[in-house]
N, C-alpha and C positions, 0 to 999 in steps of 0.2 A: 852592422851596429844598430841596436835598438834606438828608437827615437828618443827615449828618455836619456839614454847614455849620450846621444849627440847633443841634447839640450844641456845636460850637465857640463859636458866638455865646452860648449859654447859659452855658458855662463862663466866658467873658470877663465876662459880666454878673454872675455869681456872685462872681468875684474882685473886681470893682469894688464891688458892693453890700456884701459881707461883710468884705472885707479891704482895700478902698480901693487896689487894685492894678490897674494898666493893662497889658494884654499884647496882643500881636498874635495874632489868631485862628489864623494859619497856624503859629504856634509850638506850638499845642496838638497833642500827638501822639495820634492815633487809630489803632487797628488792629483786626483781627478778633480776637475773644476766643478764646483757646486752648481746644481741645475738652475738656480735663480740667476746665474751670471753666464754671459756668452763665453765660450771657450771650451777647450778639451783638456789641457794640462795647466796646473797652477804651480808657480814657483813662489814659495813663501820667502819674503825678503826681510822679515823682522830680524832674523839672526844676523843677516849681512850688515845691518845698521851698526852692529857692535864693532865693525871694522873701522868705524870713524870716517865713512865716506859719504855721509848724507843720511837723509831720512829714508824710511822704507819706501815711501812713495817715489822719491827721486831715484832711488836705486832701481825700482821697478820700471820706471820710464826709460832709464838708460839701458837696462837689460832688454826690454821689449823692443826698442829700436834696433839694438844690435842683433837680436835674434831674427827679426824680420828681414834685416838687410843681409844676413850671413847664412841663414838656413832656409833652403827652398821649401822645407816642410811647413814653415810658419807663415801664415797669411795675415793675421790680425792679432792685436793684443789689447787688453785694457787693464788698468791698475785700480784696485779697490783697497785702499789703505796699504797694508803690508802684503798684498797678494797680487802677483802678476799672472793674469789669466791669458793663456796662449791659445789661439785658434789655429788648428792645422789646416792646411790648404786642401781644396777639393782634389787637386792632383795627387796629394799624398794619400787621401782616402781611396781614390780610384786605383792607384798603384798597389796599395795594401790589399784591396779586394781581389784584384786580378793576380796577385802573387800567391794567394793561398792555395796550398796543396793539402787537401783535407787530411790525408794520411799522416803528414808531418805535423800539421797544425794541432792535432788532437793527441799528440804523444810527445813525451820528453825522454831524455836519456839520463836524468840525474841519478837514477838508481842502477844504472847499467853495471853489471858485475857483482851486485850485492844480492844476497839471499835473505829473505825475511819470512819468518813463520808468524802467521796471525792466528792466535787461538781465540775462538769465540763460540758462542752457544753454550757448550759445556753444561748441559742440564743434569739434574739428578734424575735417576730412573725410578723415583717413587711418585712422580707427578708429571702431568703433561706440560707442554709449553704454555706460558701465559704472556700477558702484555709486557712484563718486564723482560722476558726472554726475547720478545719481538724486537725491542730496542737493541738488545745485545746482538741479535742476529743481523739486523739491518745495518748496524754500525760496522760489525766485523766484516760482513760481505762487501759493503761499500768501500771501506778502507782497503780491503784486498784488491778490489777493482782499480781504485785510484793509484795504489802503489804499482800495480802491473802496468797501468798506462804511463807511468813514469820510469819504466824500464827495469823495475825490480823483478827478481825471480821470486814469486810468492807461493808459499805453501799454506793452504787454508786447513787448519787443524781444529778438531773438536775433541775435547776430553770428556768422556762420559763418566760422571760421578756414580758409578754403578755398584758401589759397596759402602758399607758404613752403617751406623745406627739408624739413619733415616730409612734406608731400604729395608732394614730388619723390622722396622715398625710396620710397614706395609705387609711384610711376610707374616708377622705374628697375627695381624688381623685376618689375613687371608686364610691362614692355617686354622684359625679358630672358627671362622664363620662362613667360608666360601661354599662348603657343601657341594663341591663339584661344579660350581658356576664358572663360566668362561666368557670372554668377550662375545663369542659367537652365540652362546645360549642366552645372553642378556641383550644382544643387539647394540652393544656399546662399542665405541672406538676403543681399541686396546689400551692406549695410555690413559684414557678417561676411566676405564674399568679399574685399572690399578690404583689410581689416585683415590678412588672411593674408599679403598681399604686403608690408605694413609690417613684420610680424614676420620674414618671409623676408629682407628687406633687412638686418635686424640680424644674421641668420645669415651673410649674404654678407660683411658687414664682418668678422665673426669669422674666417670661412674665409680671407679674403684676408689678414688680419693674421697668421694662423698661417703661411700660405704665405710671407709676407715674412720672418717670423722664421726660418723654415727656410732661406730664401735668404740670410739673414745668418749662417748657420752654426749655428743652435741646433737641438737635437733636436726632432722633430715632437711627440713625446709631452710634453715639457716645455712647448712652446709651446701645445699643446692644453690642458694643465692650467692654464696661465696665463690663457687666455681662457675656459675652460669649467669650471674646477675647482669642486667643490661644498664646499670648505672642510672641514667636519666629517666628510665621507665619505671623505677622502683617507687612504691608508695612509701609514705612516712613510716608505716609499720615495718615494711621490709627493710628500710634503711636502718631503723633501730635494731632490728634483729641482726643485720649484717655488722653493725658496729659492735654489738655484744659478742658475736662469735670471734671477731678479730681481736677484741680486748682479751677475751678468755684464752685464746690461743697464745697470745703474747705472754700472758701471765704464766701459762704452763710450759712455755718454751717450745711450742710446736710451730715449726716452719712449714708453710704450704708447699714450697718447692721441694723440700725434703720428702714430704708425704708423697708427692707425685713421683719422685724418683724411685721410691720404694714400693710402688704399686706392683702387683703381680705382672701386669702387662709390661712395665718398664724393665723389670727383672728378666722377664722372658726375652725381651728384645736384646738386652745386653748379653745374655747367655747365648742367644742365637748368633750374635756377632763373633763370640769366641768360637762357637762351633763352625762358623763359616771359615774363619781364619785357620782352623784346624782341619778343614777339608771334609767335614762330616757329610757323607753322600746325600742324605735326605735333604739337608739344608741347602747344599749346592744345587740339587735338582730343582727345588722350589725357587731358589734365586734365579736360575737360568730361565725357568718358565715365565716368571713375572717380568724379567728384563727383556726377554724376547718379545713379549707383548708390547712393552713400552717402545722398543726400537721400531716395531711395525707402525705404531701410531706416530712416532717422531718422523719417520720416513715420509708418511703422507703429508704431514704439515710442512716439512722442508721442501717437498716438491711443489707445494702450493705457493710458497713464498720465493721460489726460484733460488734456493740456497743449496750449495753443494760443498763437499769437503774433499781435500786431497788425502788426508790422513785422519784416521780415527784412533784415539788413544782411550784406554780403559784403566780406571784407577785400580781395578782388581788385578791389573798386571803391573802398573807402574809403582804401586806401593812397595813391591818387593825390591825394586831398584832403590827406592827411598830408604828402606831399611838397611840396604848395603851401604849407602852413603852415610847413614847415621853411625854405623859401625866404623866407617872410615873416620868420621868426625870425632868419635870417641877416642880413637887411637891418636889423632892429631891434637886432641885437647880442645877442639872447637865446641864439643858438647860435654856435658857431665851428667852423672846419674845421681838422683836423690835416693834417700834411704828406702823409699817405697818402691824403687825400681823404675820410676819414670825418668825419661831423658829430657834434658833442658839445654837451652843456650842462654848465656848471659849477655844481653845487648845493652846494658845500662851505660856502658862507656861510650856507646854510639848514640846515646840519648833516646834509646828505645826502652825495652823492658825485658824481663825474664820471659822466655817463651818455651812452653813444653812442646816437644816434637814427637814424643811417643808416650803413650799412657803407661801407668804402673802395671796394668795387666798384660802389657806387651802389644796391645792392638794399636794400629796406625791411626793417624789423624790426617786432616786435609793437608797440613803442611808437609807431612811425611810423603804423601802422594805427589804433591807438587814438586818437591825436591827430586823425586824419582822421574817424574815426567820431564822436567827440565833437562836432566842428565840424558834421558833416552833420546830426546829430539836432537840434542847437541851432538850426540854420538852418531845419530843416523844422518843428519842433514848438514852439520857444520855451518850453521847459519850465522850471518852477521848481526841480525836483529831478531828479537823475539818479542812480539807484541801480544799482551794479554788484554783482551777486551772484557772488563769486569766492572761492575757497579762500584761507586765510590765508597760504599760501606765496607769494602775490602781493602781500602787504601793501606791500612796498617799491615795487613797480612802480606801484601806484596813488598812493602818496605823490608819486612822481616825475611821473606823468601829471597829477594835479590841480595841482601846482605849476607845471608847464610851461604849462598852460592859463591860469593866473593871470598868469604872466609874459608871455604873449602878449596880455594885456589883455582876456581874455574874462570879463565880469562874471558870467556864469552859472556860472563855475567854483566859486563859493562854494556852489552847490547840489549839487555832486558828492559822492557818498557811497559808500564801499566797504563793503558788507555782507560782512564777512570771516567765514568759517565754518571750523570745524575739519575736518580730513580724516576720512574713514571708513576704519577699519582692519578687518581680519579677525583672528581668533585667530592666524593664521599671519603677520601683519604687513601691510606696505604692498603695494599693487598696482603692477605694472610693465608697462605696455602693450607696450613694445617687445620684451619677453620673452614675450609671450603669456600672462601670468599674471594678467590682470585678471579681475574678476568681472563678466562680461557682464550688462548690464541685462536683456536678454530671457531669458537663462538663469535669472537670479535670480527674475524674475517667475514663470517656470514652476515653479521650486522652491517658492516661497511659495504659489502657487496650488494645487499638488498637496498641500502640507501642509494647506492649508485644507480641501481635499476630504476628506482622511482625518479631520481634527478634526471637521468638520461632520457627516459620516456617523456618527461615533461618538457625538456628544453633542448634535447639533442636532435640530430638529423640522422636517423637510423633506417631510412627507407632502403629496401633492397637487401637487408640482411636476414638470413635464415634464423630460426629459433636457436640453433646450435651456435651460430656466429654471435648472436646477441648474448647468450649465456657466457661465452668465452670473453666477449667484450666487457660485460659487467664484472667478471672475475678479474680481468686484467686491470681495469680502471680501479677496482676496489683495492686490490693489493698495492697498486701504485699510490693510491690516495693515502693509505695507511703508512706506507714507507716514507712518502714525502713529508707528511705531517710530522713524523718523528725525526727524520733526518734533517729537516730544515732548522732544527734547534741545535745549537752548539752542544757537543757531547758533554761538557762539564756542567751544563745547566740542568737543574731539576725541571720537570715539565708536567703539565696536566693534560691528559688526552681527552679530546672532545670528538667523538665519532661523527656528529652532525657537521661540525665545522670542516672536518677533513675532506668531505665529499663535495663541498660547495664549488660549483663550476665557475663562480665569479670571485672567489676569494684568493688568498695567497696559498693555493693548494696544488696538489698533483694533478687533479682533473683539469684545472685551469691551464696548466702547462701542456698537458696532453691535448687539450682542445686547440691550443695554438699550433701544435704539430699537425693535428688533423686538418686544421684550416690551411696551413701551408701546403700540405699534400693535396688538398682539394683544388687549390689554385694551380698547382703544377699539372694536375690532371686536366683541368679546363683549358689551360694554355696549350697543352699537347693536343687536345681534341680540336681546338680552334686553328691549330697550325700557325700561330703567330710567329712571324719571322723577326728580322731586326738583328742588330749587332750591338752587344752590350758595351763594347769598347768605344762605340761612337756616342754613347750617352755622356753628356758633358756637364750637367748641372744637377747637383744633389739637392734634394729636398731636406729640410731639417730632420724629418722623421727617418729618412733613409740614413742620414749621417748618424743619428742616434743608434740605429741598429748596428751600423758598422763599429761605432764606438764601443758598444757592448760586446760585440764579437771579438774585438781586439784584446779584451781582458782575459780571454779564455786560457791561452798558454801559460801566463803567469799564475792564474788562479789554480790551474791544474797542478803546478809545482808546489804552490803554497798549501794546497789541500793535503798533499802527500807529506810535506814537512811537518804539518800541524796535526795530521791524522784527523782531519775535520771535513766530513762530507757536507756540512752546512754551507760551506763556501760554494760548492758545486750546485747545491739546491738554490742558493740565492742567485747564482748566475743564470740558471735555467729559468727561474721565475722572472728575472729582469729582462731576459731576452724575449720571453713570451709577451711581456707587457709592451716592450718597444716594437715588436713585430705587429701586435694587434693595433698599436697606434699608427704604424706605417700604413697598414692596409685600410685603415679608416680614413687617413688623410690623403693618400695618393692611390690612383687606380693602377691595377696591374693589367686586367683584361681590357679595360677601356682607357688605356694610357694615351697621352698626348701624341705619341708616335711609336712605331714599332721598336725603335731602339730603347725607349724607356720601358716598354713591356718586357723586352728581352733582359734588360738589366735587372728589373724587379723580379722576373722569373728566376734568374740565377741567384739573386739575393735570397729569395724565398726558399730555394733549394738548399742553400747553405744554412739558413736558419733551421730548416727541417733536420738536416744532418747533425747540426750541433745540439739541437734539443734532444734528438735521439741518442747522441753520444753522451751528453751530460746526464740525462736521465738514466741511461744504461749504467753509468758509473755509480748511480744510486741503487742499482738493481731493479730498475723500473722499466717495464716495456710500455711503449707508447703506441696507440692504435693509429691507423691511417684514416679512420672514419669514426666520428662520434655523433 
């Protein structure tokens, strides 16, 4: 029986014996005692005053005396207004420490017998991974690790968005302007090479729109300002010209978005999409060439951030299954066809909206492909849960998708879950890939790695490491710094990324936690070298700092389960950070190598060993490798 359960049971018994009141044990509020008060566990007595048995303070005194007399785990207590703060005995903490079997301590079985697919990353093949993708990958990979540690059978899936109008835009630009260029001939990473053409396509549309405005009688300078103006950088003369062209276009009923959609480049992209779906050989060959380059680039980035997948899905395949389900839905009356041939679903009765699921020209959409992917994975895996790791800007999309699958009669749709996370911003604002202003993942990894090198050389202890070992160390710490900075934030929170803050050895950062692990490993090596003996079970008096470390360690099993239930790696990050802080405090306040006696050294050696193992395990759940030396 857990200590919390024993305390709740004892509180219930005390209320029955002394006050003749019966209460549900689950209504007894327990929490961790605040640091400014002595104690380990706090019982909130305000609600119990409603029983009419006295003030919160009086109830606290009665419960405290009863618990101290009847539970061997309780040694002291104090009452602060409506809070009973309980101190657990040293015997309790020693028993807890010596009872830990690490392989059981770091694993639960709450998910035993359940199969869950976690879909994450799922990039478009018209651009490389960027900062936003990194948060997605880090979340999906960490949630998968946490679920597996809780006994779930986890399948990590990636859906490549390898078809559609966006890919066709890159293909159009490449076909027009590549002139035989390849990643090899340009010296560019393959996925970076392809994104250049996606960005170039956007420029083509702007150039062709400007040309059309000139053809319609507008001045080229005004048209250029309209398409490329920087707003705050404009002169008064430019602002006047911009205002005039906007007014003139409005008077003549000319819409800018419509002009862009009707440029030769956009028409060519739409025609290419139709040719792709028709299987036109030249288009398919070009599509495969560009996608293969992107996959090569993705593979290198995934390896760098320690992310792997168990199953890869491709929208170019799953959209066909989606079309089959749309046909099924039309027969069942789930969908309907409009006069222009487009297929829709009416979700207004479900407080949503009308949603198109296939275009009038017969081409598929994201929702079509997602319907097909959901069906494909259910057929293949028969999972209990399906977790989609996608940014919160797609909240509505997933509400529609899940509801469609339910209306199609898929019972497994109840297990579909959208892990919605906030976007990642920079101090300068949002990223825009079509304008070439994204924070490229590879570039960011390089920036963080270089910052780690500078920080480590200034403050670390890296004697005896070869150049190769140092480069591997900088890379390991850099990737860990980036992951920790992102994963320490609750998934539903929008965040601003700060590369410099992420690598601080003394902040609430990954390197700080990694340093605590390296410090623990250093202590273990030195104790082994010195051959310090002693018997940890003979150590009889805990220092406050040692008890604080044990108190933090005791939280891990419950946090492990909670992190899985909430799909929230930030709980694990917070644990690792707090454990690192408490361990650093302990080694500052008590000696390990020069302890008061060998028994104390042996106990602190074993406690340091446990801390190192738990930091390694908790950081491992975040997908972070920790070094033995920094």
